[in-house]
N, C-alpha and C positions, 0 to 999 in steps of 0.2 A: 504494500500500500504506500503510495507516495503522499507527501504532505499536501500537494496541490489538489488532491481529491477530497480533502476534508477541511473543515474549519476548526482551528484551535482557538478556543476562547482565551481572552486575556493575554494573547501573545504580543509582546512588545515589538516595536519596529526593529530593534537591533537583532532580533532572532533570525531574520531572513538572511543575515550575513554569516550564519553558522551552518556547518554541514549536518549536524545532528540536533534534533529537537526532541525533548522528552515531555510527554504529557500524561496526564492521569484521566481515565474515563470516569465520568460521573453522570448518571441518568442519561446515557446515550450521547453525551457531549464530551469532547476532549478539552482539558484545561491545561494550559501551559505550566510546566514545572521548571524547565531549564534549557539552555542552548549550549552546545559543546562542540569543540574542534575534534575531540578524540572519541571515536566510536566505542572503545572499550569503557571509557569513563561514562559515556552516555548510557551504555547498556547496563552498567552497574547501577546507575541512578534509577533507571527504569525498573530494574528488578527490585531495588530497595523500596520503591514506593508502590510497586504493583502496577506500574504504568506501561507505556508504550514508547518505543524509540522510533522516530521518523527520520529517514535519510533524505536530505536534499541533494540529489545526484548532480545538480548544477554547480555545486561548490565542493572544493576539497580543502578541508581545514577551516579557515576563517577568511572571509573576503574583507579586504580593506585594511 
């Protein structure tokens, strides 16, 4: 599933510059948790909160 297919609630503007986004699902919606350059760290965060990691395939690491 790509990030562009879904809406992440409360996602800050800076998050679009990161390769990995972590969100938590609540009542059928995804809520922003964090933005990461490193996939391993993002995956660990997703596991820790019982969330989902989304991969922005247009970016490698952090843009800008």
